[in-house]
KEKE-3310 file (N, C-alpha, C; in steps of 0.2 Angstrom, whole numbers, plus 5000, padded with zeros to 4 digits):
npx = (5563:5548:5534:5521:5503:5487:5472:5456:5440:5424:5409:5393:5375:5364:5353:5340:5343:5355:5363:5361:5367:5381:5383:5382:5392:5403:5402:5405:5418:5424:5422:5430:5443:5444:5446:5459:5462:5471:5471:5457:5444:5429:5414:5409:5401:5395:5387:5374:5360:5363:5361:5362:5354:5343:5340:5339:5336:5335:5343:5355:5356:5362:5375:5391:5404:5422:5436:5423:5407:5406:5419:5425:5419:5424:5437:5439:5436:5446:5458:5456:5456:5467:5469:5469:5457:5448:5437:5423:5414:5400:5404:5402:5409:5408:5395:5385:5395:5400:5407:5412:5420:5434:5440:5455:5460:5472:5481:5483:5472:5473:5469:5473:5471:5462:5454:5447:5435:5439:5435:5419:5404:5389:5376:5361:5352:5364:5367:5378:5385:5376:5377:5391:5406:5420:5435:5448:5460:5470:5479:5482:5492:5494:5503:5502:5502:5504:5506:5510:5497:5486:5471:5457:5441:5427:5421:5433:5439:5440:5450:5465:5475:5474:5476:5489:5496:5494:5501:5514:5516:5520:5511:5507:5497:5481:5466:5449:5435:5417:5402:5392:5382:5370:5358:5341:5333:5340:5347:5353:5365:5371:5373:5382:5393:5396:5400:5411:5419:5422:5429:5440:5446:5452:5460:5469:5475:5482:5492:5498:5505:5511:5506:5496:5478:5462:5445:5430:5413:5396:5381:5364:5347:5343:5332:5330:5342:5353:5365:5381:5390:5404:5416:5434:5451:5466:5482:5499:5500:5487:5480:5467:5465:5455:5437:5422:5405:5390:5379:5378:5381:5397:5412:5428:5444:5461:5477:5491:5507:5517:5529:5531:5529:5541:5547:5539:5539:5553:5554:5544:5546:5538:5537:5550:5552:5544:5541:5543:5546:5538:5524:5517:5506:5495:5488:5479:5462:5457:5466:5467:5468:5479)
npy = (5598:5603:5594:5597:5594:5596:5592:5586:5584:5577:5579:5574:5572:5559:5552:5541:5540:5535:5540:5553:5555:5552:5563:5574:5572:5573:5587:5592:5587:5595:5608:5606:5605:5617:5624:5621:5608:5593:5579:5570:5564:5554:5550:5534:5522:5532:5534:5530:5529:5523:5507:5496:5496:5487:5470:5466:5459:5466:5477:5473:5476:5489:5487:5488:5484:5486:5492:5502:5509:5521:5523:5526:5538:5546:5545:5553:5566:5567:5567:5579:5589:5586:5580:5568:5555:5547:5534:5527:5512:5500:5485:5473:5459:5446:5435:5433:5437:5450:5466:5478:5492:5502:5513:5520:5534:5541:5557:5559:5553:5539:5523:5517:5506:5495:5494:5482:5481:5474:5471:5467:5473:5468:5473:5479:5489:5490:5479:5472:5460:5453:5458:5460:5452:5448:5457:5452:5456:5460:5472:5488:5500:5515:5523:5538:5554:5564:5559:5544:5534:5526:5516:5513:5506:5512:5501:5495:5505:5502:5494:5492:5484:5484:5498:5498:5489:5494:5506:5502:5497:5509:5519:5537:5544:5539:5535:5535:5531:5533:5528:5531:5534:5541:5531:5535:5531:5530:5536:5553:5553:5541:5542:5552:5546:5536:5543:5550:5539:5534:5544:5545:5533:5533:5544:5539:5529:5538:5543:5531:5527:5537:5545:5555:5555:5553:5555:5552:5556:5554:5564:5567:5560:5543:5530:5529:5532:5544:5551:5556:5565:5575:5574:5573:5578:5572:5576:5568:5567:5566:5577:5587:5594:5599:5598:5593:5599:5591:5590:5596:5598:5598:5604:5601:5608:5606:5609:5599:5594:5582:5579:5581:5569:5562:5569:5568:5554:5552:5559:5553:5538:5526:5516:5512:5505:5494:5478:5466:5453:5448:5447:5436:5430:5438:5434:5425:5420:5421:5422:5408:5401:5387)
npz = (5620:5612:5608:5600:5598:5592:5598:5594:5599:5597:5603:5604:5601:5595:5581:5575:5562:5551:5541:5542:5555:5551:5542:5550:5559:5551:5547:5560:5562:5552:5558:5569:5563:5557:5568:5571:5575:5574:5576:5577:5586:5586:5595:5603:5592:5583:5572:5575:5586:5603:5602:5609:5620:5620:5616:5600:5585:5573:5574:5569:5556:5556:5555:5546:5534:5537:5531:5523:5519:5528:5532:5520:5516:5527:5524:5513:5519:5529:5521:5513:5523:5530:5542:5555:5558:5570:5571:5577:5574:5570:5566:5553:5551:5545:5540:5554:5563:5572:5577:5589:5584:5580:5568:5561:5552:5542:5540:5527:5521:5521:5526:5541:5549:5561:5577:5588:5600:5615:5628:5633:5638:5648:5654:5662:5650:5643:5633:5626:5623:5616:5604:5600:5596:5605:5603:5593:5588:5596:5606:5600:5591:5582:5570:5566:5556:5565:5578:5588:5591:5603:5603:5612:5618:5626:5638:5639:5646:5660:5663:5668:5663:5649:5646:5650:5642:5629:5630:5633:5620:5614:5612:5612:5616:5623:5617:5620:5613:5618:5626:5638:5652:5664:5672:5671:5681:5692:5708:5712:5719:5716:5703:5702:5709:5700:5688:5693:5696:5683:5677:5685:5684:5671:5672:5680:5672:5664:5673:5678:5667:5661:5650:5639:5641:5633:5634:5625:5624:5622:5621:5626:5629:5629:5628:5642:5647:5651:5643:5648:5643:5646:5640:5640:5642:5649:5656:5658:5672:5677:5677:5673:5657:5650:5651:5646:5645:5653:5646:5634:5616:5610:5602:5605:5605:5609:5613:5616:5624:5619:5622:5635:5642:5643:5653:5664:5666:5669:5681:5689:5689:5685:5675:5674:5687:5687:5691:5682:5683:5692:5689:5684:5688:5685:5674:5678:5681:5694:5710:5718:5734:5739)
capx = (5560:5541:5530:5514:5498:5481:5467:5449:5435:5417:5404:5387:5369:5363:5347:5340:5345:5362:5366:5361:5372:5387:5384:5383:5399:5408:5402:5408:5425:5427:5423:5436:5449:5445:5449:5466:5463:5475:5469:5450:5441:5422:5412:5408:5395:5392:5382:5367:5358:5366:5356:5363:5349:5339:5342:5334:5340:5334:5349:5361:5356:5366:5382:5394:5411:5427:5434:5417:5404:5408:5427:5426:5417:5428:5444:5439:5437:5453:5463:5454:5457:5474:5468:5468:5451:5446:5429:5420:5408:5398:5407:5400:5415:5405:5388:5385:5401:5400:5412:5412:5427:5436:5445:5460:5462:5478:5480:5482:5466:5475:5466:5479:5469:5456:5455:5441:5434:5441:5430:5412:5399:5382:5372:5354:5353:5370:5367:5383:5387:5371:5379:5398:5411:5426:5440:5453:5466:5474:5479:5484:5494:5493:5508:5499:5506:5505:5508:5508:5491:5482:5464:5453:5434:5422:5421:5440:5442:5440:5455:5472:5480:5473:5480:5497:5499:5494:5506:5520:5517:5522:5506:5509:5490:5476:5459:5443:5428:5413:5395:5391:5378:5366:5351:5337:5329:5345:5347:5358:5372:5374:5375:5388:5398:5398:5403:5417:5424:5423:5434:5446:5450:5455:5465:5474:5479:5487:5497:5502:5508:5514:5503:5489:5472:5457:5439:5425:5407:5390:5376:5357:5344:5341:5329:5331:5349:5355:5372:5383:5395:5410:5422:5440:5458:5470:5489:5501:5499:5480:5477:5462:5467:5449:5432:5416:5398:5387:5372:5378:5386:5403:5418:5434:5451:5465:5484:5495:5514:5518:5536:5531:5529:5547:5549:5535:5542:5559:5553:5539:5548:5533:5539:5557:5552:5540:5544:5539:5547:5533:5517:5514:5499:5490:5484:5474:5455:5457:5472:5464:5473:5480)
capy = (5600:5602:5590:5599:5592:5599:5586:5588:5579:5579:5577:5575:5568:5556:5551:5535:5541:5533:5544:5560:5556:5553:5569:5578:5571:5576:5594:5594:5586:5601:5613:5605:5606:5624:5627:5619:5601:5588:5572:5571:5558:5554:5545:5527:5521:5539:5534:5528:5529:5517:5502:5490:5496:5482:5464:5467:5457:5471:5482:5471:5480:5495:5486:5488:5482:5491:5498:5502:5516:5526:5525:5529:5545:5550:5546:5559:5572:5567:5569:5586:5593:5585:5578:5561:5554:5541:5533:5521:5510:5494:5481:5467:5455:5441:5433:5431:5439:5457:5469:5485:5493:5509:5513:5526:5536:5546:5564:5559:5549:5532:5519:5514:5499:5495:5490:5479:5481:5468:5470:5468:5473:5465:5476:5482:5494:5489:5472:5472:5454:5451:5461:5460:5447:5451:5458:5447:5459:5462:5479:5491:5507:5518:5528:5543:5559:5568:5555:5537:5534:5520:5517:5508:5508:5512:5497:5495:5510:5500:5489:5495:5480:5487:5504:5497:5486:5499:5511:5499:5497:5515:5525:5543:5546:5534:5538:5531:5533:5530:5529:5530:5539:5540:5528:5540:5528:5530:5543:5558:5551:5535:5544:5556:5542:5532:5547:5551:5533:5534:5549:5544:5527:5535:5548:5534:5526:5543:5543:5525:5526:5543:5547:5559:5551:5557:5551:5556:5553:5557:5567:5566:5555:5538:5524:5529:5533:5551:5551:5562:5569:5575:5572:5576:5577:5572:5575:5562:5567:5565:5584:5589:5600:5601:5594:5596:5599:5585:5590:5600:5596:5602:5603:5603:5608:5607:5608:5596:5594:5575:5578:5581:5562:5560:5573:5565:5547:5553:5561:5548:5532:5520:5511:5509:5502:5489:5471:5462:5446:5446:5448:5431:5428:5442:5430:5420:5423:5423:5418:5404:5398:5380)
capz = (5614:5612:5602:5601:5593:5593:5598:5593:5602:5595:5608:5600:5601:5588:5580:5572:5555:5551:5536:5546:5560:5548:5539:5556:5562:5546:5548:5566:5560:5548:5562:5573:5559:5556:5574:5571:5577:5570:5577:5579:5588:5587:5601:5602:5588:5582:5567:5577:5593:5606:5601:5614:5626:5619:5612:5594:5579:5568:5574:5566:5550:5556:5554:5540:5534:5539:5527:5521:5517:5533:5532:5513:5517:5531:5521:5509:5523:5532:5516:5511:5529:5532:5549:5557:5561:5574:5570:5580:5570:5571:5561:5551:5549:5540:5542:5561:5567:5572:5582:5591:5581:5578:5562:5561:5546:5543:5538:5519:5519:5521:5531:5545:5552:5566:5584:5590:5607:5619:5634:5631:5644:5648:5660:5660:5646:5639:5631:5621:5622:5611:5597:5598:5597:5608:5599:5592:5585:5601:5607:5594:5591:5575:5569:5562:5554:5571:5584:5588:5596:5605:5604:5616:5617:5632:5643:5640:5651:5667:5663:5668:5658:5642:5645:5651:5636:5623:5632:5632:5613:5611:5612:5616:5618:5623:5615:5622:5611:5624:5626:5645:5655:5670:5671:5674:5687:5698:5712:5710:5722:5713:5696:5703:5710:5694:5684:5695:5695:5676:5675:5689:5682:5666:5674:5683:5667:5662:5678:5678:5660:5659:5643:5639:5640:5630:5634:5621:5626:5618:5625:5624:5632:5624:5631:5649:5649:5650:5642:5653:5640:5651:5637:5644:5641:5655:5655:5660:5679:5678:5678:5667:5653:5647:5653:5643:5649:5654:5643:5628:5611:5610:5598:5609:5602:5615:5611:5621:5622:5620:5625:5643:5644:5645:5659:5669:5667:5672:5688:5692:5685:5686:5670:5676:5693:5686:5693:5677:5685:5698:5687:5680:5691:5682:5668:5681:5683:5702:5713:5723:5739:5738)
cpx = (5553:5539:5523:5509:5492:5475:5460:5444:5428:5412:5397:5381:5368:5355:5346:5342:5353:5366:5366:5366:5379:5388:5385:5390:5404:5408:5406:5416:5428:5427:5429:5443:5450:5447:5456:5467:5467:5473:5462:5446:5433:5420:5410:5401:5391:5387:5375:5366:5362:5361:5356:5358:5344:5342:5337:5338:5340:5340:5355:5362:5360:5373:5385:5401:5416:5433:5427:5414:5406:5415:5428:5425:5422:5435:5445:5440:5444:5458:5462:5456:5464:5474:5468:5461:5450:5439:5427:5414:5406:5400:5404:5406:5413:5398:5389:5390:5401:5405:5410:5419:5428:5442:5449:5462:5467:5476:5480:5477:5467:5471:5472:5477:5463:5458:5448:5440:5435:5437:5423:5407:5393:5379:5365:5355:5359:5372:5372:5385:5382:5373:5386:5402:5417:5431:5445:5460:5471:5474:5483:5487:5494:5498:5505:5504:5508:5507:5506:5502:5489:5475:5461:5446:5430:5424:5429:5443:5443:5446:5462:5477:5480:5477:5487:5500:5499:5500:5513:5522:5520:5517:5508:5502:5486:5469:5454:5437:5423:5406:5392:5387:5374:5359:5346:5333:5334:5345:5353:5365:5375:5376:5382:5394:5401:5402:5410:5422:5426:5429:5441:5450:5454:5461:5471:5478:5484:5493:5501:5507:5512:5512:5497:5484:5466:5450:5434:5418:5401:5385:5369:5354:5341:5338:5331:5338:5351:5363:5375:5389:5402:5416:5428:5446:5462:5478:5492:5502:5492:5477:5473:5464:5460:5443:5426:5410:5395:5381:5372:5383:5392:5409:5424:5440:5456:5472:5487:5502:5516:5525:5536:5531:5536:5549:5545:5537:5549:5558:5548:5540:5544:5535:5545:5556:5547:5544:5541:5540:5542:5526:5514:5507:5493:5486:5479:5467:5455:5463:5469:5470:5473:5476)
cpy = (5598:5598:5592:5596:5594:5593:5589:5582:5582:5575:5579:5571:5565:5554:5544:5534:5540:5538:5551:5561:5556:5560:5575:5578:5574:5584:5596:5593:5592:5607:5612:5607:5613:5628:5625:5612:5597:5581:5573:5565:5559:5549:5538:5526:5527:5539:5532:5530:5523:5512:5496:5491:5490:5476:5464:5465:5462:5476:5479:5474:5486:5494:5487:5486:5488:5488:5497:5509:5522:5528:5528:5536:5549:5550:5552:5566:5572:5570:5577:5591:5592:5583:5570:5560:5547:5540:5526:5518:5502:5490:5475:5463:5450:5439:5430:5433:5447:5460:5476:5488:5500:5509:5520:5527:5542:5552:5564:5555:5542:5529:5515:5507:5500:5492:5488:5478:5474:5466:5472:5467:5469:5467:5478:5488:5494:5482:5471:5465:5451:5453:5459:5454:5450:5451:5453:5449:5461:5469:5482:5498:5509:5524:5533:5549:5563:5565:5548:5536:5527:5521:5511:5510:5507:5507:5495:5499:5508:5495:5491:5491:5482:5493:5503:5494:5490:5504:5508:5497:5503:5520:5531:5546:5540:5538:5533:5533:5529:5532:5527:5535:5537:5536:5533:5538:5529:5537:5547:5556:5546:5537:5548:5551:5538:5537:5549:5545:5533:5538:5547:5538:5529:5539:5544:5531:5531:5543:5537:5524:5532:5546:5552:5554:5555:5552:5555:5552:5557:5560:5566:5560:5550:5532:5524:5530:5540:5551:5557:5566:5569:5573:5576:5574:5577:5572:5569:5562:5567:5572:5585:5595:5603:5596:5597:5596:5592:5584:5594:5597:5601:5600:5606:5603:5610:5605:5604:5595:5586:5574:5578:5574:5560:5563:5569:5558:5547:5554:5556:5541:5525:5514:5508:5504:5496:5482:5466:5454:5443:5446:5442:5429:5432:5439:5425:5424:5426:5419:5414:5402:5390:5376)
cpz = (5614:5606:5603:5596:5596:5593:5598:5595:5600:5599:5605:5602:5595:5588:5577:5565:5554:5547:5539:5551:5557:5545:5545:5559:5557:5546:5555:5566:5557:5553:5567:5569:5558:5562:5576:5574:5572:5570:5580:5580:5589:5592:5598:5598:5586:5576:5568:5584:5596:5607:5605:5620:5626:5615:5606:5588:5573:5568:5571:5559:5550:5555:5547:5540:5535:5536:5524:5519:5521:5532:5525:5513:5521:5528:5517:5513:5526:5527:5514:5517:5531:5540:5550:5560:5564:5574:5572:5577:5572:5565:5559:5548:5543:5543:5549:5565:5566:5578:5583:5589:5579:5573:5563:5554:5546:5539:5530:5517:5520:5527:5535:5548:5557:5572:5585:5597:5610:5624:5632:5637:5643:5654:5658:5656:5642:5637:5625:5619:5617:5604:5595:5600:5600:5603:5598:5588:5590:5602:5602:5595:5583:5574:5563:5560:5560:5577:5583:5594:5597:5606:5607:5616:5624:5637:5644:5645:5658:5668:5663:5663:5651:5641:5645:5644:5630:5624:5631:5624:5610:5610:5616:5618:5618:5622:5617:5620:5616:5623:5633:5648:5661:5668:5675:5680:5693:5702:5710:5713:5719:5706:5697:5704:5704:5689:5686:5695:5688:5674:5679:5687:5676:5667:5677:5678:5664:5667:5678:5672:5658:5652:5644:5637:5638:5630:5630:5622:5622:5624:5623:5628:5627:5629:5638:5652:5647:5649:5644:5649:5644:5647:5640:5641:5647:5653:5658:5668:5681:5679:5672:5664:5650:5650:5650:5647:5649:5650:5636:5623:5611:5605:5602:5605:5608:5612:5617:5619:5624:5623:5632:5646:5647:5652:5665:5671:5670:5680:5692:5688:5686:5681:5672:5682:5692:5687:5688:5679:5690:5696:5684:5682:5688:5677:5671:5682:5690:5705:5719:5728:5738:5744)
residu = (MET:LYS:LYS:ASN:VAL:LYS:LEU:GLY:LEU:VAL:GLN:MET:SER:CYS:THR:SER:ASN:LYS:GLU:GLU:ASN:LEU:GLN:LYS:ALA:ILE:VAL:LYS:VAL:LYS:GLU:ALA:ALA:ALA:LYS:GLY:ALA:GLN:ILE:ILE:CYS:LEU:GLN:GLU:LEU:PHE:THR:SER:LEU:TYR:PHE:CYS:ASP:VAL:GLU:ASP:TYR:ASP:ASN:PHE:ALA:LEU:ALA:GLU:SER:ILE:PRO:GLY:PRO:SER:THR:ASP:ALA:LEU:GLN:ILE:VAL:ALA:LYS:GLU:LEU:GLY:VAL:VAL:ILE:ILE:ALA:SER:LEU:PHE:GLU:LYS:ARG:THR:GLN:GLY:ILE:TYR:HIS:ASN:THR:THR:ALA:VAL:LEU:ASP:ALA:ASP:GLY:ALA:TYR:LEU:GLY:LYS:TYR:ARG:LYS:MET:HIS:ILE:PRO:ASP:ASP:PRO:GLY:PHE:TYR:GLU:LYS:PHE:TYR:PHE:THR:PRO:GLY:ASP:LEU:GLY:TYR:LYS:VAL:PHE:LYS:THR:LYS:PHE:ALA:THR:ILE:GLY:VAL:LEU:ILE:CYS:TRP:ASP:GLN:TRP:TYR:PRO:GLU:ALA:ALA:ARG:ILE:THR:SER:LEU:MET:GLY:ALA:GLU:ILE:LEU:PHE:TYR:PRO:THR:ALA:ILE:GLY:TRP:ALA:THR:THR:GLN:ASP:GLU:ALA:THR:ASN:ILE:GLU:GLN:HIS:ASP:ALA:TRP:GLN:THR:ILE:GLN:ARG:SER:HIS:ALA:ILE:ALA:ASN:GLY:VAL:HIS:VAL:VAL:GLY:ILE:ASN:ARG:VAL:GLY:GLU:GLU:ALA:GLY:VAL:LYS:PHE:TRP:GLY:GLY:SER:PHE:ILE:SER:ASN:PRO:MET:GLY:THR:LEU:LEU:TYR:LYS:ALA:SER:VAL:ASP:GLN:GLU:GLU:ILE:ILE:VAL:GLN:GLU:VAL:ASP:LEU:ALA:LYS:SER:ASP:SER:TYR:ARG:ILE:HIS:TRP:PRO:PHE:LEU:ARG:ASP:ARG:ARG:ILE:ASP:SER:TYR:SER:GLN:ILE:THR:LYS:ARG:PHE:ILE:ASP:GLU:ASP)
# end
C-alpha cells in the first residue's frame, strides 16, 4: 500500500533584513503549498544572511526565542495552509547561550518541538562555534500529520551516526536545512569535489538507513562564499528524485512514496544485519593501540 506525501523545498537567497527574509519565505511557503506540498522545509538560518562568516558580537542580536516571533508567524501560515513547516532559526535560549535550532510546526499550526544542531563547525568563513552552543536535546523525530520526520542541520550531514540514530528512532524522512557553498577563492576542481562529497554523503545515509533524504540549501553570494543551492531529494537507494540548480531560487515540490522504505529494507536488509553487539567502540574519540 502506498503512502504518498508531497515534499516542498524552498531554495532562496537572503538579505540583511530579517523581517524581509521572513516575509519572503512565507510567500514561497504559500507558493509551495499551492503546488500541493504537504511538508515544506526552509533552508538553514533563512531569516538572515549567513552571519557566521565573521565573529561579530553584534550578530547575536539576530537571535530569538523558540517558540518566538518567527514561529508565531509561521504557525499561522501552517494552520491556514494545512501544511507542516520546518524552520531553521538562530535561537536565544537565555543570556549567553545560543543555538542553531530548527522548529517543526504541524499542519494544524501546533508547535511540535525543536532540534538543536549537534555538530558545530569552525572553519574559515564558517565560525559557528563562536555563536552556537552544541545541541543538548539529542536526536529528534517529529510525528507530523503526514509523516514521522527527522531533522538534522547542515554540518550534521557528515556524520552517519546522526542519520542512523534518527532513523532508528522511526524517522521516515531525514531533512537537512543547510547553508554551504563554494569559496570564491578556491579553484573549480576543489569546489566540484566538495559539492559532490556533500551530496554523496547524504545519499549514502538514505541507502544505509532505507529512508528518503532531503537537503535544502541557499543560493546567492555572501562574503566570498557562493552558496551552491543544489537542494535535492534522494530515495532510499540514493537515487536523486530531484536536484535544484546551483544558482537560482527554486520552489521544489516532489511526491514520494514512504511505503517504499519497507521494500528497500526487505531486499537490502542493512538494519537486519547490523551487529549491534560489536559497535561499543564507536563511542571512543579514536581507537588507540595498547
